Steps between C-alpha positions, in 0.01 A plus 500: 500500500410616149697459191534780244259411211733622231556242233540447129164469327409183324470653164850651537627149560325366193671769294831300554371275227609759256853527635647221290730625225455379148873438476491261798218294335674496164819371654320218689323410173830480318635269761192277474519495118870405518410221742222372279707488194789336682267225647347424153830478327676297766208261527521437114877478495578308812191270556392476132146598581254533208342842569277713296787738437297732274228562752747517785696778319175675412402529875855627583487731200183670616663580840815629319293729266297646783821575693660669190175703444511614869858595464445711190160657576544581877797658688678251724435706823126517445286390797232268362138526619386194692256383209797497255727301752215257564451457119876431453505236782183338353663483156802333656279248681321417185804456289664290771182294495528450119859385546414255763199361294753440220763339726307259721285711727556406872740225388743788424697594809504863377132526592607656828589814315129582508562623862721790367235738369264451781765549762629825335142613474448441876813712572426792259124512415174528681298225662255504214764452236674223706178311542429527135842373393494224767164380374623487140816309618296250696261445195795463269674245729164305511460493131862406445452197725249356245582666168860498355729346232697205629869536512676238290837449333572471136541123565136469619558484880236667696595707802199483739464508886266269678143634567551556877812700437325727250222548761750574773674745264172679441420519871862626572459772224154613627632519863813673386304766314284576804775471759764699300250774424382537860857500632617750239203733568544481881874564503475770240214665699710483819799665327282766340335586837840516668630725228196728522532513887879580485429771247237649735752481784761681305248770407402546861869526599560750213215714629632487858840588374370798300314623813816464706706686243236771492531540871877545463457768238240678715732479803800621306292782354395619836858479628633704203229764508546569868788749452348709217173527701685616814669761292164619355356518848799696638494743205127556526521559875765779435269646232213513743712704737644732228147561353338603816400832356355348183201293596415369153856374432531376861184283448665339198812426699289343785330289234826376373621421847178308585514299173859412582397384847223287334742346267727419789220329684400292194859394439530405871198264465657357188854475625669372813765597741848368485690328219267436203653191364553329837136569614357355170727203506397354834267556787400331831308185461180635652523808272518278197204292620293813556594622158379180343174518693433878443274453196269275708484691831161661409326207342285405801719241691697595794866427445708438808881522501687282748875481569634180636882514526685176604714445809829590307328740262668826578355811351233497222681421171529749219405310191540573124195664342492270203199550276425112473493494879260785541270385215500145619402592858240748368338220299474275806363784713230580239394132493479502881302822508260375234398188694525625857192563713644782715868460572830427319812460702843572365783362717869564450732248664886526489787336663876535441480257215167530345200731421141395482169661398172340602163610350180359640132595490176406674329386178387161402853378409625314194264223369647158581459396138749751378729537796777284355485679163519861606754688305433329170394724211148487349367228730171393360294278728140424594416619843354239729172603651645569846769731356247674285284589799800613704663699224227605249710791363787279412565536125881529488722301264800500727696763308512748787660257751717366224636846433556559872662166555724532200612858585575405869683181398722713279624684810569167663186450709340171596128530493256288709123501462291355781163551675484655844261228626782236463785724609402590865447855386275775656376561144287223345553615136779464262865546601799568267848488646803628310849447641840612376855458619585844642795539272270492194310813606761718679848645426612403858854372485450266797207325346582140402498484120491125500180472715225326307150639506255293714118492506343506833164587659555730800261477800 
């Protein structure tokens, strides 16, 4: 079963590196400057450390001046390009390295602050910038393990860790730089992918809602224009009789009547019988399923519609024609048609407490390597050779199925993805089963509102 290959391009994702506001960076740098000044002053006052105060204040002063310049020259809400953000983080790393050199190198417990710029870069910037800043941080940590000014008090006492501890501190910092950057990058990427997928889902739902609203407008228009057109037809018919002795005028009256009849026929095809709102609000289960499948009826695959009521099912339920329900089913049917060889079967099942839809095709089925991850957005994977041979056209990123799954779950559905070969099915391909508590899709007063949706493969 194919997946819709609609996804956010890589270059668009990289553009997020320019989404960081200057105001945010300035605020973070003020916090860092305040912390550095506090650490220097408290170390001198509480522990009587003999520090190079002038050089320390010079390093902090450079950071302060650059922050003030940024606040004066640029508006706070400006979005910085990636190269400027990278430059600021690089400057912060270098200034921090100078402070650590002046205050004991890796003997200073504040050396762990080197993790900060690299971790923020992994969350906000591109891979290239993160790799660059990570390499600079590792090189700086390595140099600080060998070159630094010893910490000592004004009384001459030297504060120094044993060599094994310094080496362990260096190893911990290097591992921390790599580990924190990788984790921040992975988690941020997952969150961004989910945000993009949810945005695409909302856009798809909005489009379906607009189409649904347009159908309401068309139907209401047809309903309202029915009476004026009937009046025009009646009047033109009377004119035809009255103008029997005037052929030219009678011909015009006949033309008016024929055009009124034509408008009536057009409106009949656009409208519907009965109450407008009620018909658009709900429809029989099979009618909704056929509506979802309608765009794919002429795409080459034969689509079979099967009704399978349960023992206590009663009549076919009238379900709500919710846009997310129709669009979600339509996406699943599209995927089935894309990967079927000849036939797609759409089976509707209902009982007194639940409603289910089963979509199965006679294609190659889901690759085993992704079966457990179906429904995740932007799934990138390397096809194993067996899957590549079986599904050479597979190029989807998971967004189509994610949209379908998300929309149907919003209606209360439980979705189950399996392969027919392992489900005792007549169809060897992919199978998708969506199941709802009956009360979630109908307005029936007797339907149990407390019934929980259950996923089941029907045989």
